[in-house]
Every structure is written in C-alpha cells, then in structure tokens.
N, CA, C and O atoms as a DFTB+ gen file, in Angstrom:
452 C
 N C O
     1  1      13.962     -17.101      14.908
     2  2      12.599     -16.457      14.809
     3  2      13.073     -14.969      15.025
     4  3      13.982     -14.917      15.853
     5  1      12.832     -14.159      14.684
     6  2      13.323     -12.756      14.801
     7  2      12.776     -12.282      16.336
     8  3      12.129     -12.862      17.208
     9  1      13.255     -11.187      16.240
    10  2      12.999     -10.368      17.515
    11  2      11.561      -9.910      17.573
    12  3      10.903     -10.231      18.563
    13  1      10.966      -9.138      16.540
    14  2       9.891      -8.807      16.251
    15  2       8.832      -9.946      16.710
    16  3       8.103      -9.781      17.688
    17  1       8.816     -11.044      15.960
    18  2       7.970     -12.187      16.026
    19  2       7.808     -12.576      17.598
    20  3       6.757     -12.752      18.213
    21  1       8.969     -12.650      18.012
    22  2       9.230     -13.348      19.369
    23  2       8.386     -12.509      20.609
    24  3       7.605     -12.935      21.460
    25  1       8.873     -11.185      20.341
    26  2       8.219     -10.186      21.009
    27  2       6.569     -10.216      21.024
    28  3       5.887     -10.320      22.043
    29  1       6.086     -10.106      19.708
    30  2       4.938      -9.835      19.698
    31  2       4.294     -11.111      19.904
    32  3       3.405     -10.943      20.738
    33  1       4.344     -12.315      19.516
    34  2       3.808     -13.537      19.859
    35  2       4.132     -14.234      20.971
    36  3       3.899     -15.442      21.002
    37  1       4.766     -13.528      22.140
    38  2       5.028     -14.135      23.436
    39  2       3.728     -14.321      24.031
    40  3       3.127     -13.290      24.329
    41  1       3.286     -15.205      24.217
    42  2       2.031     -15.588      25.239
    43  2       0.492     -15.489      25.008
    44  3      -0.459     -15.818      25.716
    45  1       0.579     -14.918      23.762
    46  2      -0.483     -14.860      23.061
    47  2      -0.927     -15.899      22.002
    48  3      -0.238     -16.247      21.044
    49  1      -2.322     -16.406      22.337
    50  2      -2.693     -17.351      21.690
    51  2      -3.427     -17.009      20.103
    52  3      -3.816     -15.863      19.878
    53  1      -3.528     -17.773      19.364
    54  2      -4.031     -17.452      17.927
    55  2      -5.460     -17.119      18.021
    56  3      -5.902     -16.157      17.394
    57  1      -6.307     -17.944      18.856
    58  2      -7.458     -18.033      19.278
    59  2      -8.219     -16.888      19.605
    60  3      -7.664     -16.222      20.479
    61  1      -9.099     -16.509      19.283
    62  2     -10.080     -14.941      19.556
    63  2     -10.630     -15.468      20.888
    64  3     -11.037     -16.593      21.177
    65  1     -10.505     -14.048      21.817
    66  2     -10.900     -14.472      22.809
    67  2     -12.239     -13.224      23.336
    68  3     -11.965     -12.024      23.362
    69  1     -13.328     -13.629      23.632
    70  2     -14.207     -12.473      23.832
    71  2     -13.557     -11.610      25.219
    72  3     -12.963     -12.079      26.189
    73  1     -13.896     -10.241      24.924
    74  2     -13.408      -8.893      25.837
    75  2     -14.582      -8.239      26.183
    76  3     -15.461      -7.931      25.379
    77  1     -14.604      -7.971      27.690
    78  2     -15.165      -6.966      28.484
    79  2     -15.057      -5.836      27.587
    80  3     -13.940      -5.378      27.343
    81  1     -16.321      -5.230      26.960
    82  2     -16.158      -3.945      26.459
    83  2     -15.794      -2.881      27.328
    84  3     -15.248      -1.837      26.969
    85  1     -16.217      -3.284      28.840
    86  2     -16.216      -2.086      29.876
    87  2     -14.680      -1.888      30.158
    88  3     -14.318      -0.833      30.679
    89  1     -13.810      -2.811      29.852
    90  2     -12.496      -3.000      30.210
    91  2     -11.850      -2.225      28.892
    92  3     -10.816      -1.609      29.153
    93  1     -12.206      -2.176      27.812
    94  2     -11.702      -1.286      27.187
    95  2     -11.769       0.146      26.800
    96  3     -11.003       0.868      26.162
    97  1     -12.999       0.353      27.419
    98  2     -13.620       1.319      27.767
    99  2     -12.839       2.286      29.165
   100  3     -12.634       3.500      29.173
   101  1     -12.639       1.655      29.855
   102  2     -12.002       2.439      30.965
   103  2     -10.563       2.923      30.893
   104  3     -10.037       3.694      31.696
   105  1     -10.026       2.398      29.879
   106  2      -8.562       2.815      29.283
   107  2      -8.774       4.356      29.005
   108  3      -8.034       5.054      29.698
   109  1      -9.408       4.882      28.362
   110  2      -9.938       6.073      27.831
   111  2     -10.904       6.869      27.993
   112  3     -10.871       8.086      27.817
   113  1     -12.024       6.071      28.417
   114  2     -13.282       6.737      28.889
   115  2     -13.947       6.626      27.815
   116  3     -14.945       7.284      28.108
   117  1     -14.155       6.147      26.450
   118  2     -14.797       6.094      25.470
   119  2     -14.216       4.771      24.554
   120  3     -13.085       4.475      24.169
   121  1     -15.573       4.114      24.397
   122  2     -15.174       2.597      24.036
   123  2     -14.620       3.065      22.538
   124  3     -13.507       2.687      22.174
   125  1     -15.284       3.740      21.855
   126  2     -14.768       4.170      20.412
   127  2     -13.420       4.266      20.235
   128  3     -12.687       3.527      19.577
   129  1     -13.104       5.400      20.983
   130  2     -11.752       5.763      21.166
   131  2     -10.625       4.647      21.272
   132  3      -9.677       4.513      20.498
   133  1     -10.943       3.813      22.472
   134  2     -10.284       2.582      22.436
   135  2     -10.392       1.854      21.345
   136  3      -9.315       1.793      20.752
   137  1     -11.233       1.286      20.843
   138  2     -11.279       0.585      19.631
   139  2     -10.273       1.332      18.539
   140  3      -9.414       0.661      17.967
   141  1     -10.413       2.679      18.292
   142  2      -9.714       3.606      17.383
   143  2      -8.017       3.127      17.466
   144  3      -7.324       2.651      16.566
   145  1      -7.664       3.434      18.833
   146  2      -6.286       3.219      19.102
   147  2      -5.764       1.682      18.754
   148  3      -4.711       1.464      18.156
   149  1      -6.613       0.717      19.193
   150  2      -5.972      -0.464      18.760
   151  2      -6.308      -0.493      17.491
   152  3      -5.350      -0.858      16.810
   153  1      -7.004      -0.327      17.036
   154  2      -7.044      -0.416      15.289
   155  2      -5.925       0.167      14.510
   156  3      -5.471      -0.350      13.490
   157  1      -5.483       1.329      15.072
   158  2      -4.524       1.965      14.640
   159  2      -2.975       1.137      14.848
   160  3      -2.149       1.018      13.942
   161  1      -2.838       0.705      16.000
   162  2      -1.801       0.097      16.765
   163  2      -1.826      -1.390      15.935
   164  3      -0.745      -1.690      15.429
   165  1      -2.788      -2.217      15.769
   166  2      -2.828      -3.322      14.666
   167  2      -2.155      -2.756      13.306
   168  3      -1.118      -3.277      12.897
   169  1      -2.638      -1.899      12.751
   170  2      -2.156      -1.521      11.627
   171  2      -0.517      -1.287      11.222
   172  3       0.058      -1.440      10.144
   173  1      -0.054      -0.882      12.451
   174  2       1.414      -0.665      12.786
   175  2       2.032      -1.583      12.566
   176  3       2.935      -1.699      11.736
   177  1       1.417      -2.721      13.634
   178  2       2.111      -4.248      14.013
   179  2       2.062      -4.947      12.297
   180  3       3.054      -5.365      11.699
   181  1       0.708      -4.924      11.785
   182  2       0.726      -5.516      10.322
   183  2       1.902      -5.053       9.280
   184  3       2.584      -5.823       8.603
   185  1       1.994      -3.524       9.302
   186  2       3.129      -3.336       8.427
   187  2       4.161      -3.418       8.663
   188  3       4.963      -3.453       7.730
   189  1       4.658      -3.494      10.127
   190  2       6.109      -4.018      10.233
   191  2       6.224      -5.550      10.154
   192  3       7.312      -5.925       9.715
   193  1       5.377      -6.494      10.468
   194  2       5.403      -7.895      10.127
   195  2       5.310      -8.095       8.749
   196  3       5.980      -8.976       8.211
   197  1       4.552      -7.371       8.117
   198  2       4.843      -7.572       6.333
   199  2       6.077      -7.090       5.690
   200  3       6.462      -7.581       4.629
   201  1       6.843      -5.950       6.418
   202  2       8.183      -5.545       6.084
   203  2       9.145      -6.649       6.489
   204  3      10.082      -6.817       5.708
   205  1       9.102      -7.303       7.379
   206  2       9.838      -8.074       7.757
   207  2       9.844      -9.619       7.002
   208  3      10.818     -10.323       6.734
   209  1       8.266      -9.897       6.742
   210  2       8.337     -11.189       5.860
   211  2       8.987     -10.857       4.349
   212  3       9.774     -11.602       3.766
   213  1       8.558      -9.760       3.913
   214  2       8.789      -9.245       2.682
   215  2      10.609      -9.256       2.458
   216  3      11.166      -9.720       1.463
   217  1      11.182      -8.743       3.426
   218  2      12.807      -9.022       3.326
   219  2      13.098     -10.335       3.428
   220  3      13.698     -10.888       2.506
   221  1      12.738     -10.990       4.501
   222  2      13.101     -12.306       4.340
   223  2      12.468     -13.128       3.019
   224  3      13.248     -14.037       2.736
   225  1      11.683     -13.113       2.409
   226  2      11.408     -13.902       1.402
   227  2      12.167     -13.180       0.114
   228  3      12.409     -13.897      -0.857
   229  1      12.500     -11.966       0.082
   230  2      13.345     -11.438      -0.900
   231  2      14.681     -12.297      -1.305
   232  3      15.140     -12.352      -2.446
   233  1      15.219     -12.962      -0.146
   234  2      16.178     -13.645      -0.151
   235  2      16.313     -14.868      -1.149
   236  3      17.379     -15.385      -1.481
   237  1      15.041     -15.240      -1.571
   238  2      14.897     -16.474      -2.091
   239  2      14.311     -15.874      -3.605
   240  3      13.902     -16.582      -4.525
   241  1      14.375     -14.632      -3.599
   242  2      13.608     -14.327      -4.988
   243  2      14.516     -14.630      -6.263
   244  3      15.738     -14.777      -6.289
   245  1      13.724     -14.676      -7.175
   246  2      14.521     -15.013      -8.776
   247  2      14.374     -13.816      -9.630
   248  3      13.380     -13.159      -9.939
   249  1      15.615     -13.707      -9.928
   250  2      15.427     -12.091     -10.816
   251  2      15.457     -12.666     -12.164
   252  3      16.081     -12.043     -13.023
   253  1      14.908     -13.701     -12.455
   254  2      15.091     -14.235     -14.051
   255  2      13.379     -14.343     -14.383
   256  3      12.486     -14.677     -13.605
   257  1      13.302     -14.023     -15.509
   258  2      11.988     -14.169     -15.942
   259  2      11.455     -15.620     -16.688
   260  3      10.327     -15.790     -17.150
   261  1      12.515     -16.567     -16.681
   262  2      12.158     -17.716     -17.133
   263  2      11.254     -18.535     -16.119
   264  3      11.394     -18.680     -14.905
   265  1      10.308     -19.014     -16.959
   266  2       9.281     -19.895     -16.065
   267  2       9.756     -21.336     -15.610
   268  3       9.178     -22.010     -14.758
   269  1      10.933     -21.720     -16.328
   270  2      11.416     -22.921     -16.201
   271  2      12.256     -23.059     -14.853
   272  3      12.553     -24.107     -14.279
   273  1      12.518     -21.966     -14.545
   274  2      13.609     -21.966     -13.075
   275  2      12.576     -21.820     -11.966
   276  3      13.109     -21.733     -10.860
   277  1      11.424     -21.775     -11.954
   278  2      10.313     -21.652     -10.857
   279  2      10.370     -23.133     -10.008
   280  3      10.103     -24.250     -10.449
   281  1      10.750     -22.802      -8.820
   282  2      10.761     -24.291      -7.929
   283  2      10.420     -23.813      -6.705
   284  3      10.605     -22.649      -6.349
   285  1       9.835     -24.839      -5.923
   286  2       9.375     -24.691      -4.701
   287  2      10.849     -24.693      -3.462
   288  3      11.662     -25.617      -3.465
   289  1      10.915     -23.905      -2.822
   290  2      11.956     -23.715      -1.907
   291  2      11.447     -23.924      -0.414
   292  3      10.686     -23.175       0.197
   293  1      11.989     -25.023       0.012
   294  2      11.226     -25.385       1.309
   295  2      11.908     -24.526       2.706
   296  3      11.552     -25.015       3.778
   297  1      12.431     -23.846       2.763
   298  2      12.816     -22.852       3.445
   299  2      12.020     -21.632       3.337
   300  3      11.733     -21.012       4.361
   301  1      11.661     -21.255       2.249
   302  2      10.760     -20.068       1.910
   303  2       9.450     -20.504       2.451
   304  3       8.847     -19.667       3.122
   305  1       8.845     -21.793       2.261
   306  2       7.510     -22.394       2.631
   307  2       7.603     -22.149       4.089
   308  3       6.800     -21.374       4.608
   309  1       8.719     -22.877       4.953
   310  2       8.608     -22.619       6.387
   311  2       8.240     -21.375       6.959
   312  3       7.435     -21.167       7.868
   313  1       9.002     -20.491       6.247
   314  2       8.865     -19.010       6.757
   315  2       7.427     -18.374       6.481
   316  3       6.858     -17.553       7.201
   317  1       6.999     -18.875       5.394
   318  2       5.592     -18.315       5.216
   319  2       4.549     -19.087       6.067
   320  3       3.429     -18.667       6.356
   321  1       5.120     -20.352       6.448
   322  2       4.110     -21.124       7.400
   323  2       4.113     -20.409       8.858
   324  3       3.113     -20.090       9.501
   325  1       5.652     -20.210       9.277
   326  2       5.509     -19.718      10.446
   327  2       4.777     -18.080      10.468
   328  3       4.182     -17.897      11.531
   329  1       4.733     -17.282       9.831
   330  2       4.160     -16.289       9.583
   331  2       2.737     -16.306       9.878
   332  3       2.149     -15.579      10.680
   333  1       2.184     -17.343       9.039
   334  2       0.655     -17.765       9.048
   335  2      -0.055     -17.972      10.186
   336  3      -1.218     -17.611      10.363
   337  1       0.765     -18.659      11.103
   338  2       0.530     -19.072      12.173
   339  2       0.855     -18.163      13.423
   340  3       0.711     -18.705      14.519
   341  1       1.266     -16.882      13.398
   342  2       1.530     -15.908      13.846
   343  2       0.083     -15.559      14.397
   344  3      -0.889     -15.926      13.736
   345  1      -0.117     -14.782      15.721
   346  2      -1.531     -14.273      15.950
   347  2      -1.802     -12.960      15.017
   348  3      -0.877     -12.231      14.659
   349  1      -3.349     -12.703      14.613
   350  2      -3.659     -11.805      14.285
   351  2      -3.006     -10.457      14.692
   352  3      -2.541     -10.183      15.798
   353  1      -3.055      -9.712      13.654
   354  2      -2.387      -8.046      14.385
   355  2      -3.178      -7.345      15.420
   356  3      -2.748      -6.536      16.242
   357  1      -4.735      -7.881      15.229
   358  2      -5.853      -7.056      15.759
   359  2      -5.699      -7.640      17.457
   360  3      -5.865      -6.959      18.469
   361  1      -5.348      -9.043      17.383
   362  2      -5.252      -9.770      18.752
   363  2      -3.921      -9.281      19.481
   364  3      -3.863      -9.180      20.707
   365  1      -2.834      -8.979      18.615
   366  2      -1.618      -8.550      19.378
   367  2      -1.901      -7.110      20.007
   368  3      -1.475      -6.885      21.139
   369  1      -2.631      -6.093      19.283
   370  2      -2.618      -4.916      19.552
   371  2      -3.733      -4.781      20.654
   372  3      -3.654      -3.859      21.465
   373  1      -4.716      -5.638      20.697
   374  2      -5.552      -5.855      21.819
   375  2      -4.930      -6.096      22.929
   376  3      -5.246      -5.411      23.902
   377  1      -3.939      -7.077      23.069
   378  2      -3.286      -7.422      24.309
   379  2      -2.382      -6.482      24.835
   380  3      -2.196      -6.399      26.049
   381  1      -1.762      -5.712      23.953
   382  2      -0.709      -4.812      24.358
   383  2      -1.858      -3.613      24.900
   384  3      -1.714      -3.244      26.065
   385  1      -2.826      -3.087      24.209
   386  2      -3.580      -2.100      24.861
   387  2      -4.019      -2.212      26.396
   388  3      -4.088      -1.269      27.185
   389  1      -4.333      -3.704      26.687
   390  2      -5.128      -4.251      27.868
   391  2      -3.880      -4.018      28.929
   392  3      -4.107      -3.439      29.991
   393  1      -2.778      -4.411      28.659
   394  2      -1.510      -4.543      29.331
   395  2      -0.703      -3.049      29.464
   396  3       0.415      -2.871      29.948
   397  1      -1.508      -2.156      28.955
   398  2      -1.117      -0.650      29.172
   399  2       0.468      -0.564      28.521
   400  3       1.335       0.100      29.089
   401  1       0.745      -1.350      27.206
   402  2       2.103      -1.124      26.597
   403  2       1.883      -0.227      25.241
   404  3       2.766      -0.312      24.388
   405  1       0.810       0.588      25.003
   406  2       0.444       1.339      23.868
   407  2       0.240       2.933      24.471
   408  3      -0.634       3.371      25.219
   409  1       1.391       3.604      23.843
   410  2       1.271       4.800      24.509
   411  2       0.307       5.769      23.086
   412  3       0.487       5.795      21.868
   413  1      -0.549       6.346      23.846
   414  2      -1.651       7.093      23.007
   415  2      -1.676       8.589      23.388
   416  3      -1.041       8.924      24.388
   417  1      -2.398       9.579      22.635
   418  2      -2.501      10.508      23.572
   419  2      -3.814      11.387      22.659
   420  3      -3.788      11.289      21.432
   421  1      -4.954      12.246      23.338
   422  2      -5.575      12.891      22.372
   423  2      -5.117      14.171      21.732
   424  3      -4.130      14.823      22.073
   425  1      -5.961      14.450      20.757
   426  2      -5.241      15.501      19.889
   427  2      -5.203      17.007      20.610
   428  3      -4.394      17.868      20.266
   429  1      -5.986      17.158      21.436
   430  2      -5.796      18.574      22.583
   431  2      -4.559      18.295      23.257
   432  3      -4.461      18.986      24.271
   433  1      -3.598      17.550      23.068
   434  2      -2.594      17.501      23.996
   435  2      -2.609      16.611      25.163
   436  3      -1.532      16.247      25.635
   437  1      -3.722      16.221      25.679
   438  2      -3.966      15.500      26.984
   439  2      -3.514      14.170      26.695
   440  3      -4.004      13.329      25.941
   441  1      -2.429      14.121      27.474
   442  2      -1.466      13.007      27.372
   443  2      -2.212      11.434      28.245
   444  3      -2.673      11.516      29.383
   445  1      -2.196      10.368      27.601
   446  2      -2.531       9.097      28.274
   447  2      -1.338       8.060      28.237
   448  3      -0.428       8.361      27.465
   449  1      -1.233       7.162      28.784
   450  2      -0.506       5.963      28.476
   451  2      -0.935       4.571      29.012
   452  3      -0.281       3.570      28.722
C-alpha cells in the first residue's frame, strides 16, 4: 500500500457520517467558506489519488492494438479494487478539515490554519 493511501485512509471509515454544521462554521466563521475549503481539498486529494492509480495501472498497459492480446490481470484488478474501497475524497477532506490538518487563508491575506 502506498504512503499516500495509508496516510489518507488511516482511521477513516467508508461510511458517511452526519456532521454538525456549526462545527464546520466555527473553523472559519462562515459555513459556506468552510464547505468551499473542504471541496477544494477534496479535489486535491482526488487528483493525487487518480495520478497514483494511473501510474500503477500504466505498468500493466499493453501498447499493442491487437484485440486478441487483451486479458485480465489479477494484480491490476486487485489494485483497482483497493482504490475503490478507499474512502471518498470528500470524507477525507472533511476529516482533515475537522482535525485542523488543512491550511487555508482568505484572499485579503488574513491567515487561518
């Protein structure tokens, strides 16, 4: 398992949990700003996971155009299944936000952490 997947999915379940919106609002003072920050972080996580998955699956890519040579690779299937079992990037981002692991700032250079 890669460092990224191990780091991101440590202690986080795949199940969606209800969150108190006031807890999200407390972090920035504005609920919509908090949700925007979580959404942007979820996009970053999603991009990094996709890049890692594609780099691993490229190892199995066949560079021939012959349809006869297409076959199932069990290692490739196992890698894909492992990534499918990972928590949703939005869940990971929300968890990071609630644990103050996300750095963010306002555009007027007022810093938050």
